[in-house]
N, C-alpha and C positions, 0 to 999 in steps of 0.2 A: 640654214641656209641647205635647201632643197631644190635641185633642177630637174627637171622631166621634160618630155617632148624634142620637137627639131633639135639637132644635137648644133649645128650652123648656126640659127635662131638663137637658139641658148649663149652659145658660145661668144657670139658676136654685141648681144646686147648686155654681155657681165663686162665685158671687156670694155664696151660703151661707158658702162654707168661707171665701172675703176676708174677710166681716165678723166671723163666728165669728174667726178670726187675728189680727182686726185689734181687736175687745172683749180678748182676751188681752193682745196688745201692753200695750195700755191698763191691765191690769186688772195686771201687774207693775211698769208705770209707776209704780202708784199704790204699791203696796209698795212701792216704791226711793222714794218721794219721804215715805214718812209714816214708811219707816225711821228709825236712831238718827242723826241727822246726822253727818258727820266734817269734819275740816279738811280743806278744798281750795287747792290753791295758785290764785291770785288769776289770771282769766281775764278776756283782752280780748276782748271782743265789740264786731264790725264788721259793718256792712250786709255782708250775703252776697247780693243778690240779681242776676240776671246780664238783668234785665229794666227793662223801664219802669217809671218813679213813677207811670206813671195818664196816662191821656188816650190820642188820636191819635198822640202827639209821643213816640216813644222817645228815652230817653237813655243809653240803655246797649244794646253788644252786645258777643258776644267772637265775629262770624262772620272776626275776623283774627286767631284764635286767643289774642287779650289781650282783656280787657275793657276796652273804651275807650269816648267817645260819639262815635257816627255821623258827627256836625260835622267830626269830625277826619279820617278817613277818608279818603285821595285816592282816592276811589272811590265811586261811585256806589253807597247804598246805601238801599234799600225796605223800612223795617217793616212787618206788623200786627202790633196791638199786640191785647193781649186785650181791652181794653174797645172795642175795633173790632167786633171780630167777636164779641162778646158783643151789643153795639149790634145788629147785621145778623143773628142769627140763624144761627149759619154755625155746620156743623155739618162739612164734609168740607174737607180740604184743597185741592181745587179749586176750592170756594164762595170758600172765603177768597182765591183769588189773582186773584181776577177785580178786585180791588180795585190791582191794578200793571198799570201801563200798560205797553205793547208787550207784553205774552204774551198770548196766543191757546190754544185750545187743540185738541186732534188725536182725532177720534173713535179708539177702539180699535181692534184688527184682529189674526190671529191670531201673528202674530208679536211684535206688543210693545202690550200691554195695561193697564190698572190709569192710573196717574196720567202723562199724558203730555202735557206743554204746551210751545208753542215761546214764548222770549223772545227780543227785539231779531232772530226771524228763525231761529231756532238752537235746535237741542233741547235738551231740558233733562231726561230721562231718565235720562241719567249724572250727573245731578249736585245729586239730592236728598239732605238729608244730614237724621241729627238728632242737635244739641247738639253739632255738628262732624264727627258720623261719618257714612261713607258710607252711605248707608241707600238704595241704588240698585234692588234687586228690585219687579219688575212684583205691586202692590197697589196698594188704594185707601186714602189716608191719611184718619185721623178728627183732628177739634182738640182734644174734649175734653179731652186731657192737656197741651197748647201753652199756652206764656206768650204767647209770639209767636213772628211767622215773619217770618225776614229774608232779603232776598233781594241778594243780592250781583251787580251786574250786571258783563258783562265778563268776561274769561277771567281764570280763577282756578285755574289750573295748580299756581301756586307755592306756594299754601297748601293745595291738596285734593290735588292730584296730578292724575291723566288726568278728561279733562273735554272740556264743548264750548267754545263760544263766546261763546253767550247769559249765561249767568253761575249761580249757586248758591243755591240755593234751600235753605236751615238752618231748621230746625225745633226750637222753643227747650221743654223740657219742662217741665212744673209739676215743682218739688221741694220739699220739706219744709220748712220754716219757723217760725222762733219766737215763735208767735201758736199762739192757740187760736182758730179761726174755720170756720165752715161755711156753707156754702150747697150748697140744694140747690134745683132746678130741675124743672118738668114743663110739656110745651107739647104743643099736641093745634092742628091744621092740618086742611086739605082735603086730599081723594084718600088720605085712613088716616094721614096723617103723627102721631106721637109721637114726644117723644124727653122721655128720662129723664135728666138728670144728678146726680153727685153729686162733690162737694169736701169731702173731709173734714179738716183738719188738726189733730194735738195737740201741744203743746210739752211734752214730757217731763221733762228737766232744763233748765239754763240752756243748754246748749250741745247738746240733741238734741232732735228731733222726727222725726214722724209721717205720712204723708199718704198718702189714697185721694182715685181718683176712680173714677169708676164712669159710665157711660154704655149707654144702648138707645135706638136709633132707628129709627123704621121710613117708609118715606115711597113713595107710587106718584106716577103723574103723568097727564094728562090724555089720553098716547093710550094706544089697546087694542087687542087685537087682534079683526076684526071676526068671525073664527068661531070661538071661545070665549069672549071678551070679558075674556082674560085681559090685564093690563099689566104694564108694567117695575114693577120692584120696587128698593128700598135695604132690606136689614136686617140692621141692625150693632149691634155691640155691646163694649163695651172698660171692660178694669181696669189700672189705674196705680198702683203701690204705690212711694212715696219715702222712705225712712228716711236722715237726715241724724244725723251725731256729729262734737262739734267745731266746730257750724257758728260761723262768725264770729270760730273762733282760728285758731292758726298751722300748726293738723293738723287736714283739714276732710276728711270723709269724706261721700261720699252712695253709697247701692246703691239701684240704681231698677229697677223690671222694669214692663213694658208689655205687657199681650195685647190683640189686638184680633182680630174676628173680622166673617168680612161671609157674609151667606147672600143674594147679590145675584139676582134675576131678571133679566139684562144688556139692554142696547137698543143695538139698532147703525145704529138711525136707517132712514132713506130714502135708497133710491137716486136718482141724476142722471137726469134724460131730457132730451137736445136742447140740453145745458149748462146745464140751471135743476133747480133742487129741481124733486121730482113735485108735481102737480095736475092730474089728468086722469083720464078714464074710460077701462078698460080693457074688454074683453071679457069678464071676470070679476067685474068691480064698478069701482069710484073706488078712486085710490091716492092719498093726499095726505097731511100732515105729521102725521095722526091716527092711521096706522095701524102697529102693531106688528106685526112679523113674529114675533116669540116668546112662549113661554106659559110657564106655570107650570113644565113638565117642564125648562127651561134651566135653569142656575145658575152661579153664580159666588160659588164656597167658597173661602176663604180663613181662616187662621190663623194669627198671626201673632206671635212672642214676641221680646222684647229683654229683656235685662240688662246693665244696664251699671253698672260700679262706678268712681266718681270720686274719685282723694283729690289732694288741696293742700296742697301745705307752704310755707307763707312763711315766707324766712330775713330779710324785712324787709317794708317797707311797700312796697319798691321791687323786692322781686324774691321770684319764684315758682316751685314746680316743680310742674305737673299733669299728673297720668296718668289716662288711660280704657281702661277695658278692657272691651269687649262681647261677650258671644256673640248672634248672633239665626239666627233659625230660622223660613223664610217659605215655608210650607206653600199651596199654590193648586191649582186645578181648578177648571174652565170649558167650558161648551159655550153658544154663542151661533148666535142666528140673521142672518145676513144678508139684508139687503133684494134686492127682485127688481125691476127696472125695469117689468114687463108683464103680472106675476101676483099677485093676492091673495094672503095666505096660506092656507094648506092645515089644513084639523083634525090631522091625521097627523104636521106640521112637515115634509112634501116640498118646501116651496117656499124658495128660498132656500139659501144656504150654510152649512155648520156648522163653524165655528172652534173646535176642542178643543185644550184643554192639560193635563197634571199636571206639576206641574214645586212641586222639593224645593229652598230655596236656603240653605245653610248657612253663617255668617260666621264668622271669631275674628278681632276688630281688637282691637290696641296702638295708642296715641298716648302720645306723654309730649313735653312743653315745657317749657322754662327759659326765664322773660323776665326781664329786669332791666333798669335803670338806671345807667347811669356817665358818668362822666368820662375823655375821652381828649383828648392834644393840645389841650385848652381848649374843646373841643367837648363835647355832650353829646349821648348815643347811648342809644336804648332797643333791646337788643337780643333777639331771640326766636332761638330754635334748639330744633329736634326731630328725632324720630323718629318713624316709622309702620311697621307692620305687619298686612298684612291678608290673611288666609286666606282662600279661598272654596273649595265644593265644592257642585256644582249638578245638576240632574237636572232632564231635562223630555222629555215624549212627549205625542204624539197619544192621542187616546181609542177605545175600539172602537168601530164603530157596532150597535146593535140593530134588529132588527125590531120596529117597534112594533105588528106584529097580534100576531105570537106570544111577544114577551118576548125571543126569543134571540137572542144575538148573530150578526151575517152571517159566513159560513165565509170571507168575505173582504173585499174592497172592491166594497160593491154598487153597480151600474149604475143609472143615474138611472134608468130605468127599472121596477126595483124598488122603489127610493125611492117611486117616484109611487104606485107599486099597494100598497107594504107599510105605509109610514111611515120613520120613523128616528128613535131618542133615542139619546143615550148616559147614562153610568153615571161615577160618580166612581171612580176605586181599579181600573177595567177599563183597563188598556190596549192600545193597536193591536198587532195581531200582524204586522202590516207596517209596515217602513220600520225607522231603526235610531234610538236613544234618542237625546239630545243629551247628551254629560255633559263636564263639565269640573273641573280644580281646578287651582287655582292658589295661587302665592304672589307677594303686593305687597310690596316694600322701599321705604324712603324716608327720608331725610336731607334737611332743609332749616333754612337761616338768613337771619334777617333785622336790619338793623340801619335804624335811624331817626336820622338824624343832622341836629341842630342846627344849620348850617353857619354861621349870625350870627342876633341875636334874630329870631324871627318866620319865619324859613325853614327848612324841612325838607327834607332829602332821606334817600327810601326807598330804601333795595336789598334785595331778596330774591333767592333763587338753594335753587332743590330738585332734586334728583335720585331720579326715579324707576329703580327696576328691577322688570321685572316677569316670570314664570316661569311658565307653564303647560303642563296638558299635556289633550289635547282627545280626543273621542270619534271628530273626522273622519280619513277615510283619506286626503285631502290636504295637510290641516295639521293633524298631531297635537300639533305644540310650536310653542310659542312664547316665546323670549326675546329679552328689549326692554328698553333704556333710555332714557331721554329725560332732559335736562334742562331746566328753566322758569324763567321769569323775571319780575321783578315790581319795577318801579320808579316813582317819582312824585318831583315838586316843588311841596311845598305855599307858599303864603306868608298867614301869619295877619296877616291888617291890622291885627285886633283880636280881641276875643275873640267878636264877633259877627259875622265874616265868615272867608268862604276860598278863595282860589283856586286852581285844581292846575291840572298835568298829569301824566299816568300813562299809563305801557306794560304790559301785561301780556300773558301769551299762555295757551295749552293745547295737550296732544295727544291724541288716542287711539292706540294700535297698531291694526294689522290684526285684529284680533281683541278689540279691546275691545266691550261687551257683547257679544261673543261671535256675530258677524255674520262668519264665515270667507271666504277669497278661493280660488279654487283656486289661486293663488303668491302668495305676499307680497306685497302692494303699499306705498307711502309709507305711514308713518302719516297721520291725519286732525291738521293744526294749525291753530292760530287764533290769530290777532295783535288785540290793542286798543287801539286811540290814544283817547284821552278828557279833553277840556281842561271841567273844571269848576267851579262856583262854587256855596256854601253860604252862606247868609245867616240870623242869628236874630232875630227881634223881638221885642217885645213883653217886653223881659228875659227873653228865653230863649222865651217859650212858644208861639213861632210861628215854624216849620220852612218856610226856601223854598228851594230845590235846582235847579239848570241844569246841565245836561251836553249836547254835543257830542262825537260818539263814532264811530269807523270802525272796525266788523272785519269782518275778512278770514280766509275759510277755506280752506283747500286739502286737494284729497281727502275731499270729505264724505261720509260713510259711511252706509248706507241701514240704517233704524231695524228694518227685517223682516229678523228671526235668519235665517230660511231663505232668505233671496234669496242669490242664487251672483254675481249683479251688485250686490255689495257697495258699489260706489262710484257716489252720485247727480251730485258735480261734480266738476269741478277744482278750478276756484276759484270763489268766491262771497263777494259782498261785502254789508255793510249798514253805510248811514249814516244816521245819526237823531240827533235833537234829542228832548232831554226836559226836561218840567218839572214840577216836585211841590211842595206844600204840606200841611203836617199841623202840628196844634196849635190853641189857643185865638189866635180872632180879638179876644175879649174876654171877659170871666168868664166869660159862660153862653152865647157860642156857639165851638162847635170843628166843624173842619173836616181831610177830606182827602183830598186832590184830586191826578191826573196827567194830563197830556197828552206823548203818544209820537207823534212822525212819523219813517217809515221808508223810506227807499228801498234794495229790498233786491232785487239783478239777480245773475243767472250773468256770471261772467264768463269761464270757459272750460266747455267740456261734459267729461262725465264717459267717463274709460278704462276698459274692463273687460277681462278676460281670459275669452273664452269655454270654459266649461267643457268642451266633448267637441274641439276646435282647440287649444286653448291660445293662440289668437292674438287680438292685442289689437283690440277692438270701441270702437269710439265712439259716443256720440250725438248725434242728429240734432243738425248746427252751426245749426240755425236757434233752441234756446234759449239761443246768447249772446246777452245783453242783455236775458233776458227776465224779468219778475218772479217773486221766489221764493215756494214754495207757503205759503199760510198765513200771510202776512205783509201784511196790510191798511197802505194810504201812512199813516194816523193813527188812534189810539185815545185815548179822554178815557175817566178816571172820576171820581166828582164824591161822597163822602157828609158832611152835615153837617147839625149837630145843635145845637138850641136849649133851653135849660134856660130853664124860667120860675114862677113861682109857686110856688117851693119846693122841691116834689116834681115838676112834671111836666117832661117834654121831649118835643121834636118833633124830626123828622127825615127825611129823604129822600137816595136818592142816583141818580146814572145811569152806566148801564155800556153807554160807546158803542165800536164797531168799524166799522171800513170795509169795503169788499168784500174779500174771501179769493179766492183761487182753488186749482184743487187741478190735479195731472198728474203723470207721469212723468217726471222731467225726464234720467233715462238712457235714454230709449227710443230705439233706433235708428232711427226714423221720427216724428216730427212732426205724421201728417198727421192723425191724430184729435183733435187741439188747433186746426186751423188751420182755420176758414172764408171760403171764397172770397180765400184768399190773406190772411186777419188770425187772429194769434194769437189762442184763442177758446177758452181751457179752460174746463171746468166751475168754475159761480161762484156764491159764497153772497152773497146781498146784505147792506151795511151795516144794521147795526139800533143803536136805541137802548133801552137796557130800563131801566124807573123804580123805585123800589121807597120805601116808605115806613115807619116805625114812629110809635109812640106811647106813652109810659113813662110811670106813676107809680109812681115812687120813695119809698115810707115808711121807707125805711133799714134796717128788718127785712125788713121784704117790700115786694115790687113785683111791678107786672103789666105786661106790654108787649104790644102790639100790632104783629106785622109783615106788610106786604103786599109780598111781591114781584110784580113784572111788573107791575107797579099799573094798568097801561096795558091789559091782556091781548092785546097782538100776539103774533102767532106771528113764530119768530123761529130762527135756527141758529145755535147758539156752538159747535158744533164739526164738522170736517170731517176725512174722512180723507184725508189730504194727497196720496194717487194720482189722488185725484178721484171714486174710486167711488159714496161717499157721503154723507151727512150726517146730524148729530142733532137733532134739534129740542129746546130748552129749556122747561123746563114752563112751564106757563100762568098766570096768577094763583091765588097762592096766599096764603090769610090763616091767619096762623099767631099765635094767643094763649099767652104764659109765664106764669107764675105761679112766682116766687122767694122762700124762706125765708132770712133770715141768720141764724146765733145762732151762740152761745159755750156751752160748757160742759163738763161731764164728759159721757162714754159711758157 
């Protein structure tokens, strides 16, 4: 599905078409239900939900490829439930992930944009998944169709294939269920905030249902361009349909499709000056956190279509075969303005840089898993084995600059003087005439097997191995092909002292080949690899209603890659390490008091500096040796998050929370000279100060309807929640924003 043209017409037409289709299906369903009854064989219907039963504590996850309790997994899992995101009035995946301790945000840039986070000090842009299937395209994700978000921390290549050291972010979609349930919500807030969502589920037969989710969200913020008054803007829409047949039977089929559209005005924040965020007067005016360098002509447009078929056959209660087939198409084009440290914005868009891109990324993914329980040699085994195939086809290129005065494209690359005199703008669909488009086609194959063995009662040993093979063709003249294979391993030893306590030690690794995520080197370099060793404990209290976990870990990454897809110096560091300690609490402290909290301490250091190959001479070059032992970028020493609510007087609920992060730094660790980050002989890179954001909520829930007030950034303090990791600029978060939401919940025919 490719949608272009007038946004409002497209949006309304799409909503109307889906609504008419949904009503048609309902009409057919009603005809089927009123037709002459036929005798059917007995069907055994069981619970089919992969998500939590309710509240802030998750009780089910499939992040390990099989449905299990997170309490039993010998690795750290943080789960953001639907109820948590609902109470916080979360709209985007990025906003939801504020609840994950040890996670920070990178400011987008021309080479890597969209959702871009750091976890345990390592990138996650290659580790985002949707229902266990790779979803690594560069775009901004929404939560309207998510049941929960699961973060599996640590290296995870044995389960998911190539990836980073920080962990995996898995989005769990809403699916059709065997009930009639409908929820409509509308929200209004400051800075033009509005959101409409609809969640409509219809039971068609005893084992079939259909579900429709809709979303329309728009918001701006306090920052504005002093020349034209324009503000950054998010304008997003989505439609998701899920049809389920044989739900809860031995043969279960789900057909899901989700479409999301963004029409944003992107924001790249403000520059650093003298190693700090800007707040100063220059010859052309004042530059501070309120100054926005873009305008309404800037755009970040994406159209994402993801279609998934999932079939599960249960041979018995302990053995099942599950297969997922997905086709996805990610289209995106953007033109952004980067800030300037010395000059305020200009009306003709001549001040600041101009990152542009048009891209189309298509994938076809097939996963099939078989899991079973059996007894061998007097020991109990839980066996998982599977195959995966991923086909990728990608295109990206820069856009062509246009003369703002004449409206015509420049004949070539315009000079700085031409841009200042005549201005500049870009159009979606008009590609640059200079440079070479970056294309690749790749075939990925994988086989994996894992066994969890009960050695003796209460003691389990997990052993897993995966083999990945990658074959790719690129448009690069220096690295036109890639043929790569790698083994990945996962192991863990667990002691289940009783049902309420689990102690474990685990090891896992991951890898990314030279061209993974398609930053190519002049000559093939060793693959990026990482290893994670974790010692952890998980406890359940209050009859299982309150979960507490802690983990002590060490993650080491070799040959760390650059996120900038156009960088010829693809190696950032030769060896880097994060040592960390985490605590997390989720669930009911009492019948009316619920909490979700986490704290993470991280010591992230460069152990060996980068080695790269000079694109001209072919010689090996080294980063400045003074980087060795220095703190890693965008990795604060500590982060803290807390969200808690209390129900009272039957229908009322009050809540609030804190998100806090320590100081973060930005610099280029692969630079041959570190002079620009040293002051009087002391390491002094660009810094973002630590911050603490406070949110609050008050809700009245009458079961059939509810009204909720959310106030975000209650103290109205200026803080910067994202840094461009090279240290050039940072993005201020929005100021205090009040949002009022009304919900209506009902059942019945359509």
